[in-house]
SELOKOL-29365 format. One record per residue (C-alpha): y negated, x, z; residue in three letters. Coordinates in steps of 0.25 Angstrom, whole numbers, padded with zeros to 4 digits, always signed. Example, Ala and Ser with C-alpha at 12.3 -4.5 7.8 and 13.67 -1.06 7.14 Angstrom:
! SELOKOL-29365
+0018+0049+0031ALA+0004+0055+0029SER
//
This chain:
! SELOKOL-29365
+0122-0025-0028MET+0117-0016-0020LEU+0126-0004-0029ASP+0116-0009-0040ARG+0103-0011-0031LEU+0103-0003-0021LEU+0103+0011-0031PRO+0089+0002-0038ARG+0083+0000-0024ALA+0085+0016-0021LEU+0079+0020-0034LYS+0068+0010-0032GLU+0065+0016-0017ARG+0070+0031-0020ASP+0061+0035-0008ASP+0070+0027+0002MET+0083+0033-0004ALA+0083+0046+0005PRO+0083+0038+0016SER+0093+0027+0011PHE+0104+0037+0008PHE+0101+0046+0022LYS+0103+0032+0029ALA+0115+0029+0022LEU+0121+0043+0023SER+0120+0040+0038ARG+0129+0027+0035LEU+0143+0029+0042PRO+0154+0029+0029GLU+0163+0017+0035ASP+0157+0005+0033ARG+0151+0001+0048PRO+0155-0011+0056ARG+0140-0015+0058ASP+0133-0009+0045PRO+0121-0016+0048LEU+0120-0010+0062GLY+0126+0005+0057THR+0114+0004+0046ILE+0103+0001+0057ARG+0108+0010+0066ALA+0104+0021+0056LEU+0090+0017+0062GLY+0077+0010+0057ALA+0073+0018+0046ASP+0087+0018+0039ASP+0090+0004+0041PHE+0077+0001+0034TYR+0080+0011+0021THR+0094+0006+0021ILE+0090-0008+0022SER+0078-0009+0013PHE+0085-0003+0002LEU+0095-0011+0003ILE+0088-0025+0004ALA+0079-0017-0006GLY+0091-0017-0016ALA+0094-0033-0013PHE+0079-0035-0018PHE+0082-0029-0030LEU+0094-0040-0035ASP+0087-0050-0042GLU+0097-0061-0037ALA+0095-0058-0023VAL+0079-0058-0023THR+0083-0072-0031ARG+0091-0077-0021LYS+0081-0074-0010LEU+0069-0078-0019ARG+0062-0065-0017TYR+0054-0063-0030PRO+0051-0047-0028GLY+0039-0040-0026GLN+0028-0041-0036GLU+0018-0030-0038ALA+0003-0034-0034LEU-0005-0027-0043TYR-0019-0028-0035GLU-0032-0020-0038THR-0040-0017-0025PRO-0054-0017-0025ASP-0059-0003-0023TYR-0074-0007-0023ASP-0072-0018-0011GLU-0062-0006-0003ILE-0072+0003-0003MET-0084-0005+0000GLU-0076-0007+0014THR-0073+0006+0015VAL-0086+0013+0013GLU-0093+0002+0022ARG-0082+0006+0032VAL-0085+0021+0029GLN-0101+0019+0030ALA-0101+0014+0044ARG-0094+0025+0048GLY-0085+0026+0063ALA-0085+0014+0071VAL-0082+0018+0086TYR-0082+0009+0098LEU-0083+0014+0111ASP-0072+0009+0121VAL-0075+0009+0136PRO-0068+0015+0145ALA-0056+0007+0151GLY-0055-0001+0137CYS-0047+0008+0131GLU-0032+0000+0134SER-0039-0014+0129ILE
//
């Protein structure tokens, strides 16, 4: 499954591909006794990249998502009300900067 889905995951997240391959290049050539521990030993960033892409590849398989009863992500299309947003922003801008004096000795509270 990974021979088919991992390339697809890498194509979908091509921004992560360089760091994925860099992390893989630092793994030993022979199968380690503790594969997960070996990947974790690469560091948090490399572990995240490798595990994220491998998990993502599994979630590309319909049989896996069906067994997990995971419907997948759905795009949500929302049109924000920019007039309402600007009303709020303009009120804050109109009032200007607001500062509170902090009495001496209260800085640590």
